[in-house]
Structures are given as C-alpha cells and as structure tokens.
C-alpha positions as CSV (number, residue, x, y, z in Angstrom):
1,X,0.0,0.0,0.0
2,X,2.8,2.4,0.9
3,X,4.6,1.5,-2.3
4,X,1.4,2.3,-4.3
5,X,1.0,5.7,-2.5
6,X,4.6,6.5,-3.3
7,X,4.1,5.7,-7.0
8,X,1.0,7.8,-7.1
9,X,2.8,10.7,-5.4
10,X,5.7,10.4,-7.9
11,X,3.2,10.3,-10.8
12,X,1.6,13.4,-9.4
13,X,4.9,15.3,-9.1
14,X,5.8,14.3,-12.7
15,X,2.4,15.4,-14.0
16,X,2.7,18.7,-12.1
17,X,6.2,19.3,-13.5
18,X,5.1,18.6,-17.0
19,X,2.2,21.0,-16.6
20,X,4.6,23.7,-15.5
21,X,6.9,23.0,-18.4
22,X,4.1,23.1,-20.9
23,X,2.8,26.5,-19.8
24,X,3.1,29.0,-22.7
25,X,5.8,31.6,-22.3
26,X,4.7,35.2,-21.9
27,X,5.0,36.6,-25.4
28,X,5.2,40.2,-26.7
29,X,1.6,39.9,-27.7
30,X,0.6,39.2,-24.1
31,X,2.1,42.4,-22.9
32,X,-0.2,45.3,-22.2
33,X,-2.0,46.9,-25.2
34,X,-2.7,50.6,-25.3
35,X,-5.3,51.5,-27.9
36,X,-4.7,55.1,-29.0
37,X,-8.5,55.5,-29.2
38,X,-8.7,55.0,-25.4
39,X,-6.4,58.0,-25.0
40,X,-8.5,60.4,-27.1
41,X,-7.3,59.7,-30.7
42,X,-10.0,60.6,-33.2
43,X,-8.7,58.8,-36.3
44,X,-10.8,61.0,-38.5
45,X,-7.9,62.5,-40.7
46,X,-8.8,66.0,-39.5
47,X,-8.2,66.1,-35.8
48,X,-4.6,66.2,-34.7
49,X,-4.0,63.1,-32.6
50,X,-0.4,64.0,-31.6
51,X,-1.1,64.4,-27.9
52,X,-3.3,61.3,-27.7
53,X,-0.6,59.2,-29.3
54,X,2.0,60.6,-26.9
55,X,-0.2,59.8,-23.9
56,X,-0.5,56.2,-25.1
57,X,3.3,55.8,-25.5
58,X,3.9,57.4,-22.1
59,X,1.4,54.9,-20.5
60,X,3.1,52.0,-22.3
61,X,6.5,53.2,-21.1
62,X,5.3,53.5,-17.4
63,X,4.0,49.9,-17.7
64,X,7.4,48.7,-18.6
65,X,6.6,48.2,-22.2
66,X,3.9,46.8,-24.4
67,X,2.0,47.6,-27.6
68,X,0.6,51.0,-28.7
69,X,-2.2,49.9,-31.0
70,X,-3.8,51.8,-33.9
71,X,-7.1,50.3,-35.0
72,X,-8.5,51.2,-38.4
73,X,-8.8,54.9,-39.0
74,X,-6.7,57.9,-40.3
75,X,-4.6,59.4,-37.5
76,X,-3.3,62.9,-38.3
77,X,-0.2,63.6,-36.2
78,X,3.0,65.5,-35.8
79,X,6.2,63.9,-34.6
80,X,5.9,60.7,-32.6
81,X,8.7,59.9,-30.2
82,X,9.2,56.2,-29.3
83,X,10.6,54.8,-26.1
84,X,12.3,51.6,-25.2
85,X,10.3,48.3,-25.2
86,X,7.4,50.0,-27.1
87,X,5.8,48.3,-30.1
88,X,3.8,50.4,-32.5
89,X,1.2,48.2,-34.2
90,X,-0.6,49.8,-37.1
91,X,-3.5,47.6,-38.0
92,X,-4.7,46.9,-41.5
93,X,-7.0,49.8,-42.4
94,X,-5.1,52.2,-40.1
95,X,-3.2,55.1,-41.6
96,X,-0.8,57.4,-39.8
97,X,-0.9,60.8,-41.6
98,X,2.1,63.1,-41.1
99,X,1.2,66.7,-40.5
100,X,2.0,69.2,-43.2
101,X,2.7,71.9,-40.6
102,X,6.4,72.4,-39.7
103,X,5.3,73.5,-36.2
104,X,4.3,69.9,-35.5
105,X,7.9,68.7,-35.8
106,X,10.1,69.9,-33.0
107,X,13.9,70.2,-33.5
108,X,16.1,67.4,-32.2
109,X,19.9,67.2,-31.8
110,X,21.8,66.3,-34.9
111,X,23.4,62.8,-34.4
112,X,26.4,64.0,-36.3
113,X,27.3,67.5,-35.2
114,X,27.2,68.6,-31.5
115,X,25.2,71.8,-31.1
116,X,23.4,71.6,-34.4
117,X,19.7,70.8,-34.5
118,X,17.4,69.4,-37.2
119,X,13.8,68.8,-37.7
120,X,12.4,65.7,-36.1
121,X,11.2,62.7,-38.2
122,X,7.6,61.7,-38.1
123,X,8.5,58.7,-36.0
124,X,11.6,59.3,-34.0
125,X,13.7,57.6,-31.2
126,X,17.0,58.4,-29.6
127,X,18.8,56.0,-27.3
128,X,16.0,53.5,-27.1
129,X,16.1,49.7,-27.3
130,X,13.7,46.9,-28.2
131,X,11.6,49.0,-30.5
132,X,9.2,47.4,-33.0
133,X,7.1,49.2,-35.7
134,X,4.8,46.7,-37.4
135,X,1.4,45.9,-38.9
136,X,-0.4,45.8,-42.2
137,X,-1.3,49.5,-42.1
138,X,0.2,52.6,-43.7
139,X,2.4,55.5,-42.7
140,X,1.8,58.4,-45.1
141,X,4.1,61.3,-44.7
142,X,1.9,63.6,-47.0
143,X,5.2,64.8,-48.5
144,X,3.8,66.7,-51.5
145,X,3.9,70.1,-49.7
146,X,7.4,69.4,-48.4
147,X,8.7,68.5,-51.9
148,X,7.2,71.8,-53.2
149,X,8.9,73.7,-50.4
150,X,12.2,72.1,-51.3
151,X,11.8,73.0,-55.0
152,X,11.1,76.6,-54.0
153,X,14.2,76.7,-51.7
154,X,16.4,75.2,-54.5
155,X,15.0,76.6,-57.7
156,X,16.6,75.3,-60.9
157,X,16.1,77.5,-64.0
158,X,13.6,79.7,-62.2
159,X,12.9,82.6,-64.6
160,X,11.0,84.8,-62.0
161,X,11.6,85.8,-58.5
162,X,9.7,84.0,-55.7
163,X,6.6,85.7,-54.4
164,X,6.4,86.6,-50.7
165,X,4.2,83.6,-50.0
166,X,6.6,81.3,-51.9
167,X,9.6,82.7,-49.9
168,X,7.7,81.9,-46.7
169,X,7.1,78.3,-47.9
170,X,10.7,77.9,-48.9
171,X,11.9,79.1,-45.5
172,X,10.0,76.2,-43.9
173,X,12.7,73.7,-45.0
174,X,15.6,75.7,-43.5
175,X,16.1,72.9,-41.0
176,X,15.4,70.3,-43.5
177,X,12.4,68.1,-44.1
178,X,11.1,65.3,-41.8
179,X,12.3,61.8,-42.4
180,X,9.4,59.3,-42.1
181,X,11.2,57.1,-39.6
182,X,14.5,58.0,-37.9
183,X,16.0,56.0,-35.1
184,X,19.2,57.2,-33.5
185,X,21.5,55.3,-31.2
186,X,18.9,52.5,-30.7
187,X,19.4,48.8,-30.5
188,X,17.3,45.7,-31.3
189,X,15.0,47.5,-33.8
190,X,12.4,45.7,-35.9
191,X,10.2,47.1,-38.7
192,X,7.9,44.8,-40.5
193,X,4.9,44.5,-42.7
194,X,4.0,48.1,-43.2
195,X,3.5,50.3,-46.2
196,X,5.3,53.6,-46.1
197,X,4.4,56.2,-48.7
198,X,5.0,59.9,-49.6
199,X,7.9,60.5,-47.3
200,X,8.9,64.2,-47.1
201,X,12.5,63.2,-47.3
202,X,14.4,59.9,-46.5
203,X,11.9,57.2,-45.6
204,X,13.7,54.9,-43.1
205,X,17.0,56.2,-41.5
206,X,18.6,54.3,-38.7
207,X,21.7,56.1,-37.4
208,X,24.3,54.7,-34.9
209,X,22.0,51.7,-34.4
210,X,22.8,48.0,-33.8
211,X,20.8,44.9,-34.6
212,X,18.3,46.4,-37.0
213,X,15.8,44.1,-38.8
214,X,13.7,45.4,-41.6
215,X,11.5,42.9,-43.4
216,X,8.4,42.9,-45.6
217,X,8.1,46.7,-46.0
218,X,6.6,48.4,-49.0
219,X,8.1,51.8,-49.6
220,X,6.5,54.0,-52.3
221,X,7.4,57.6,-53.2
222,X,6.9,59.3,-56.6
223,X,9.8,59.0,-59.0
224,X,10.2,62.8,-59.1
225,X,10.0,63.4,-55.3
226,X,13.4,64.9,-54.2
227,X,15.7,62.9,-52.0
228,X,13.1,60.4,-50.9
229,X,15.5,57.6,-50.4
230,X,14.1,54.2,-49.2
231,X,16.2,52.7,-46.5
232,X,19.4,54.5,-45.4
233,X,21.4,52.9,-42.5
234,X,24.1,55.3,-41.4
235,X,27.0,54.0,-39.2
236,X,24.9,51.0,-38.2
237,X,26.0,47.5,-37.3
238,X,24.3,44.1,-37.9
239,X,21.5,45.2,-40.2
240,X,19.2,42.8,-42.0
241,X,16.9,44.0,-44.8
242,X,14.7,41.4,-46.5
243,X,11.6,40.9,-48.5
244,X,11.0,44.6,-49.2
245,X,9.5,46.3,-52.2
246,X,11.1,49.7,-52.7
247,X,9.9,52.3,-55.3
248,X,11.2,55.7,-54.5
249,X,12.4,59.0,-55.8
250,X,16.1,58.6,-55.0
251,X,18.3,55.6,-53.9
252,X,16.4,52.5,-52.8
253,X,18.9,51.2,-50.2
254,X,21.9,53.3,-49.3
255,X,24.6,52.6,-46.8
256,X,26.4,55.6,-45.3
257,X,28.8,56.4,-42.5
258,X,29.1,60.2,-42.3
259,X,30.5,62.8,-44.5
260,X,34.1,64.0,-44.7
261,X,35.8,65.0,-41.5
262,X,32.6,64.6,-39.4
263,X,32.3,61.0,-40.5
264,X,36.0,60.3,-40.0
265,X,35.9,61.8,-36.6
266,X,32.9,59.7,-35.5
267,X,34.7,56.6,-36.8
268,X,31.6,54.4,-36.8
269,X,31.4,52.1,-39.8
270,X,28.3,50.6,-41.3
271,X,29.1,46.9,-41.2
272,X,27.7,43.4,-41.2
273,X,24.7,44.2,-43.5
274,X,22.6,41.8,-45.5
275,X,20.0,42.7,-48.2
276,X,18.0,39.8,-49.5
277,X,14.9,39.0,-51.6
278,X,14.0,42.7,-52.4
279,X,12.6,44.4,-55.4
280,X,13.9,47.9,-56.3
281,X,11.8,49.9,-58.8
282,X,12.7,53.3,-60.2
283,X,14.9,55.4,-58.0
284,X,18.5,56.6,-58.6
285,X,20.2,53.4,-57.4
286,X,19.2,49.9,-56.3
287,X,22.0,49.2,-53.7
288,X,24.2,52.2,-53.1
289,X,27.2,52.8,-50.8
290,X,28.1,56.5,-50.3
291,X,28.8,59.1,-51.1
292,X,28.9,59.8,-47.4
293,X,31.0,56.8,-46.4
294,X,33.9,58.5,-44.5
295,X,33.5,56.3,-41.5
296,X,33.9,53.1,-43.6
297,X,31.5,50.5,-44.9
298,X,32.4,46.9,-44.8
299,X,31.0,43.3,-44.7
300,X,28.0,43.7,-47.0
301,X,26.1,41.0,-48.8
302,X,23.3,41.5,-51.3
303,X,21.5,38.6,-52.8
304,X,18.4,37.4,-54.7
305,X,17.1,40.9,-55.7
306,X,15.4,42.4,-58.8
307,X,16.2,45.9,-60.0
308,X,13.8,47.5,-62.5
309,X,14.2,50.9,-64.1
310,X,16.6,52.2,-61.5
311,X,19.2,54.6,-62.9
312,X,22.0,52.4,-61.5
313,X,22.1,48.9,-60.0
314,X,25.1,48.3,-57.7
315,X,26.6,51.7,-57.0
316,X,29.6,52.7,-54.9
317,X,30.3,56.4,-55.0
318,X,32.9,58.8,-53.4
319,X,35.3,61.5,-54.2
320,X,38.5,63.1,-53.0
321,X,38.1,64.6,-49.6
322,X,35.7,62.0,-48.3
323,X,38.2,59.5,-47.0
324,X,37.0,56.2,-45.6
325,X,37.2,52.6,-46.9
326,X,34.6,50.4,-48.6
327,X,35.5,46.8,-48.4
328,X,34.1,43.3,-48.3
329,X,31.0,43.6,-50.6
330,X,29.4,40.6,-52.4
331,X,26.4,40.9,-54.7
332,X,24.9,37.8,-56.3
333,X,21.8,36.4,-58.0
334,X,20.5,39.7,-59.2
335,X,18.3,40.5,-62.3
336,X,18.3,44.1,-63.6
337,X,15.9,45.3,-66.3
338,X,16.1,48.7,-68.0
339,X,18.7,49.8,-65.4
340,X,20.7,52.6,-67.0
341,X,24.0,51.6,-65.5
342,X,24.1,48.2,-63.8
343,X,27.5,48.7,-62.2
344,X,28.9,52.0,-61.1
345,X,32.0,52.0,-58.8
346,X,33.4,55.5,-58.9
347,X,35.6,58.0,-57.0
348,X,34.3,60.8,-59.1
349,X,30.9,61.5,-57.6
350,X,31.2,65.2,-58.3
351,X,32.5,64.7,-61.9
352,X,35.5,63.4,-63.7
353,X,37.6,66.5,-63.6
354,X,41.2,65.7,-62.7
355,X,40.9,62.0,-63.3
356,X,44.4,61.8,-64.7
357,X,45.9,64.0,-62.0
358,X,47.7,62.3,-59.1
359,X,47.3,63.9,-55.7
360,X,49.0,63.1,-52.4
361,X,47.3,60.3,-50.4
362,X,45.9,61.6,-47.1
363,X,43.0,61.1,-44.7
364,X,40.7,62.5,-47.3
365,X,41.6,59.8,-49.9
366,X,38.9,57.1,-50.2
367,X,39.6,53.5,-50.8
368,X,37.5,50.7,-52.4
369,X,38.6,47.1,-52.3
370,X,37.5,43.4,-52.2
371,X,34.2,43.5,-54.2
372,X,32.7,40.4,-55.7
373,X,29.8,40.6,-58.2
374,X,28.4,37.3,-59.4
375,X,25.4,35.7,-61.2
376,X,24.0,39.0,-62.4
377,X,21.9,39.5,-65.6
378,X,21.2,43.0,-66.9
379,X,19.3,43.9,-70.1
380,X,18.3,47.3,-71.5
381,X,21.2,49.2,-70.0
382,X,22.6,52.5,-71.4
383,X,26.2,51.8,-70.1
384,X,27.3,48.3,-69.1
385,X,29.3,49.7,-66.1
386,X,32.3,51.6,-64.9
387,X,35.0,51.2,-62.3
388,X,36.8,54.5,-61.9
389,X,39.5,54.8,-59.3
390,X,42.0,57.6,-58.5
391,X,45.5,57.6,-59.9
392,X,46.8,57.8,-56.3
393,X,44.3,55.1,-55.0
394,X,43.3,52.6,-57.6
395,X,40.2,50.5,-56.9
396,X,41.4,47.0,-56.0
397,X,40.2,43.4,-55.8
398,X,37.0,43.7,-57.9
399,X,35.8,40.5,-59.6
400,X,32.8,40.0,-61.9
401,X,31.8,36.4,-62.4
402,X,28.9,34.9,-64.4
403,X,27.7,38.3,-65.5
404,X,25.7,39.0,-68.7
405,X,24.9,42.6,-69.8
406,X,23.1,44.0,-72.8
407,X,23.8,47.7,-73.2
408,X,24.2,50.6,-75.6
409,X,27.8,51.1,-74.5
410,X,30.4,48.8,-72.9
411,X,32.1,48.6,-69.6
412,X,34.9,51.1,-68.7
413,X,37.6,50.7,-66.1
414,X,40.3,53.2,-65.2
415,X,42.8,53.2,-62.4
416,X,42.3,49.8,-60.9
417,X,44.4,46.8,-59.9
418,X,43.7,43.1,-59.3
419,X,40.7,43.2,-61.5
420,X,39.0,40.1,-62.8
421,X,36.3,39.2,-65.4
422,X,35.2,35.5,-65.2
423,X,32.6,34.2,-67.7
424,X,31.4,37.7,-68.6
425,X,29.3,38.5,-71.7
426,X,28.8,42.1,-72.7
427,X,26.8,42.9,-75.8
428,X,26.8,46.5,-77.0
429,X,25.2,48.6,-79.7
430,X,28.5,50.5,-80.3
431,X,32.1,50.8,-79.1
432,X,34.2,48.2,-77.3
433,X,32.5,45.7,-75.0
434,X,35.3,46.2,-72.4
435,X,37.7,49.2,-72.1
436,X,40.5,49.0,-69.5
437,X,43.0,51.7,-69.0
438,X,45.6,52.2,-66.2
439,X,45.0,48.7,-64.8
440,X,47.6,46.6,-63.0
441,X,46.8,43.0,-62.7
442,X,44.0,42.2,-65.1
443,X,42.5,38.7,-65.5
444,X,39.9,38.0,-68.2
445,X,38.7,34.5,-68.3
446,X,35.9,33.3,-70.7
447,X,34.9,36.8,-72.0
448,X,32.7,37.1,-75.0
449,X,30.5,39.6,-77.0
450,X,27.9,38.3,-79.4
451,X,27.5,41.7,-81.1
452,X,30.9,42.9,-82.4
453,X,31.2,46.1,-84.5
454,X,33.1,46.9,-87.6
455,X,36.5,48.5,-87.0
456,X,36.0,48.4,-83.2
457,X,37.8,46.0,-80.9
458,X,35.8,43.8,-78.5
459,X,38.4,44.5,-75.8
460,X,40.5,47.6,-75.7
461,X,43.5,47.8,-73.3
462,X,45.5,50.9,-72.6
463,X,48.4,51.2,-70.1
464,X,47.6,47.7,-68.7
465,X,50.3,46.0,-66.8
466,X,50.2,42.2,-66.2
467,X,47.2,41.3,-68.2
468,X,46.1,37.7,-68.6
469,X,43.4,36.5,-71.0
470,X,42.3,32.9,-71.4
471,X,39.3,30.9,-72.5
472,X,37.9,33.9,-74.5
473,X,36.3,33.5,-77.9
474,X,35.4,35.7,-80.8
475,X,31.9,35.7,-82.4
476,X,31.5,35.7,-86.1
477,X,31.8,39.2,-87.6
478,X,34.6,40.3,-85.2
479,X,37.1,42.6,-86.8
480,X,39.5,42.9,-83.9
481,X,39.1,41.0,-80.7
482,X,41.9,42.6,-78.6
483,X,43.5,46.0,-79.1
484,X,46.3,46.7,-76.7
485,X,48.5,49.8,-76.5
486,X,49.9,52.5,-74.3
487,X,53.4,53.5,-73.2
488,X,53.0,51.8,-69.8
489,X,51.5,48.5,-71.0
490,X,53.6,45.4,-70.4
491,X,53.3,41.6,-69.8
492,X,50.0,40.9,-71.6
493,X,49.6,37.2,-72.2
494,X,46.9,35.3,-74.1
495,X,46.5,31.5,-73.4
496,X,44.0,29.0,-74.7
497,X,41.6,31.5,-76.5
498,X,39.5,30.7,-79.5
499,X,39.8,33.8,-81.7
500,X,39.7,32.2,-85.2
501,X,36.5,33.9,-86.2
502,X,38.1,37.4,-85.8
503,X,39.7,39.0,-88.8
504,X,42.5,40.1,-86.5
505,X,42.8,38.4,-83.2
506,X,45.2,41.0,-81.7
507,X,46.2,44.5,-82.7
508,X,49.2,45.8,-80.7
509,X,52.8,47.1,-81.0
510,X,55.3,44.3,-81.6
511,X,56.4,42.4,-78.5
512,X,53.7,43.8,-76.2
513,X,51.3,40.8,-76.3
514,X,52.4,37.2,-76.0
515,X,50.0,34.6,-77.6
516,X,50.2,31.0,-76.5
517,X,48.2,28.0,-77.6
C-alpha cells in the first residue's frame, strides 16, 4: 500500500512538473496593449492626434513596455517619439498621416554635429532599445507640400523671383524636411509588414544603431520626389533587410557612415549588412554605398534581388576629400531590367575632372577594395558599367563572375588593380564591349561579346600591366578581338583562346602581347 502511494505521489509530481513545463511563455503579444482611441485619438484624418498618441506611448513606457495599437482609421499627427520596449502596431485599415505643418515637428539634436539641431522625423527615437514598428497598415508622410517647399528653396532654372508667399514656404525647410522614420543610437530594432508612402525626405533612416531588422516593408514615393531615399542605414551594425518592395524618388537602399571630417571623426562604420529578396523599382540606385562613407562601410552581402528601371544597379560612390574605406562587398543572384547603369563604382561622384591627375594620399583619400559581383543578368542598359579609381588610389580586388549585360555602350575601367572578369558577356550597340586603362593585374577568363562592331575591338586595353586572357572566344563578324597599347603597357599574355572567327585576333605594338596555344 505504501509503495502504491509512493508511486501515485511520484506520478503526481511528474504530471505537475510537465504541466509547468508546458505552460506557454509570456510573449510580446501578451504584454499590455494601449489603444490610442482610449487616449483620445479621433482617427478622422482631420483632428490632430499627436497628444493622444504621446499619452499612449507614455502609459506604455510606465507599464514597462507593451504595444501601442492603432485600429482602423486615419490618424493625423505631428512627430511621434518612441521609447524603449514599445511596439507600434498599425492595424490593416489604419493610416498614420504626417502633418504638413512644420510647427508639429520639434527640432532634435543632430546625431552628427554637436550643437546643431534638425527637424524631427515623423516617427523618431534616440537612445532606445527593443523597438518594434509593425502591422499591415500605412504610414503616409503627406510629402507633397514638403517637396514643393524644397523645390522653391532650391529653384533650378527659375525665370522669375519668388513671391512673398513662396519665400515663406521655402523658409520652412531651412532645418530640412522630416524623415518618415529616424531611429538614433537605438538597439534591437524591428520594422515589418507596413506600407510607407509619400515621405517628405528619406523614408527609413537608422543612425548609430545596432541589430536592425527590416522585413516585408513596401516603400513608395513618386519618382520625381526629391531625396526620398528608401532605407538609409548610417553608421549601423548588424543590419538585415529582407523581402521589401522599394519604389522611391532617390536611392532604394543606401549605406552611409558620415561625411568627410565629421564621419571620419565619428569613426563608426556601417558593417555586417545583408540585403536579400528585395525588389527595387525606379529610384536613382538599387543598392548604393556612399557618397557619405567617410567612417567606412564593410562586410555587406546583397542577394536574390530584382532591380527594374533604376538609374543604377550596384553603385559605390565617393570623391577626393571623403576618406573612408569600402571593403568586403558581395552581390549575387540579381536581375536588372532597364537599369541605365548596372555597375557604377566611382571615386568621381562630383564629376571626372582631374581623373588623370595624381594627388597626395591623405586622410581624405577614399579606398574601395574586395568587391565580388556574381550571377547577375542585366538587359536594357545604357552603359554596361564603370570602375573609376583615383591615380593615387586605384580600386582593387574587384571581380565579376557569371555576368551578362546587354547595353548601348560597354564597360569602362580606369585606375584599378587586381581586376577580374570571369565568364562575362557584354553585348553592346556601339564601341568596345570592355575598355580597360591604367590597370595593374587584369585577368579576363571566358569573356565574349555576341555583337561585335566593324573597326571596333571587342576588348581595348591601354596602359595595362600584367594582363592575362584565357578561354575567350570571338563571335562571327569580329574585326579585332583585342587592341592593346599605351606606353605603360607590359606583360600581356593570351593563353587558350578561340579567336579564329576574328579578322584580326590581336592588334598591338610588336612584342607587347604574348600569344600562347
């Protein structure tokens, strides 16, 4: 009997333990929910709900965190300041409408320059942690009036003087325009599911943040809206951007780290960034680094994306005076359609003046290195691409592999070293498919062009040192496959190429090019 009681007791303890272990953990959804309607929000698109939303966030903060909930409705508001452990949930059918009145956006400290202030974003945080902004609703910045103010403040080709009213409107952007979402010095940030439209300026802008996850967003700004970039991480670490659709008036995703001396002094790189499974439509660039990259950008992976009708695809841009290093970028499995320039890696963001002039290397000299671009298909381009380094700081370690481009003009490289083209096909409407000048260490493996042109070489080399071509072949109708020249050219070797269809395989000064079977 005692043994039976013992067994029953043990079974009871086991059952109790299992019951405890099977209890559901307290999830974020079980934390307190603060409905903005309960704090006086009207949601009628006319009444300003700024104060009611602030009260809901304050109550959430006092409770130790939770969810500030927006049920269906249209909530007109000025700047919203988030706090730690607060989730903004914007339900399907709910729209946050940004006020058009500059008075509804207080100034906040600039994250870059001590003592300088700037206009607040519509949704803003500084020094917060564990922030989530999510839902199936919409954040609408109502940016049209801000874009017009910006155009008045920066008239281009304006034939008449501004009226007094126009001058007043132009003055409203003296401190800039609100970003839609700006999070400063914040950690463990999540944005997901929302549709963000009509941003007055940049749409999503984390600055000095760590562990940022952005997934499933739809960002839409008109193609002609000024400076309405999509997602712009600045000096951020551990950033993951995925499954987003971005159709904006400037760059789609841009990585930055401060401008010139300010960025170098801060010394905060943007690093450890992944961008995957995104579509980029219109805009100035699909994936862009710079031009403000003075604090360095490194360890970036872009994969499985589609770019359509952007001006550029993969773009890295800087200029003398910026300083900073861009290194460790891979981009793969990308389709580009009607992208004007699929690849643009340039240190002449302000123009190509002085591209043959060598200047002393100093803290203002930018550097690009270790860039791998693979499995990329681009059609309908204007220029296949460009890699333009400085004479004093050539771009180094760039490799294109399994790349196919159809363009009006070919690919140009100047001032580069350790440059490689593996299994690359470039078809052009005119000019050489590939033009390389001032390159040291050039490897071309399996290159071809199916649209050669009369009296034009497929590959033109000038002042190339240590060039190695193998496995290339000439299409029917090729006049000259390779034209090599330049006073500084040396050590150019061809091995194992099939150039029998060319009228002239190689055109070069005697002794410059060595051809081997």
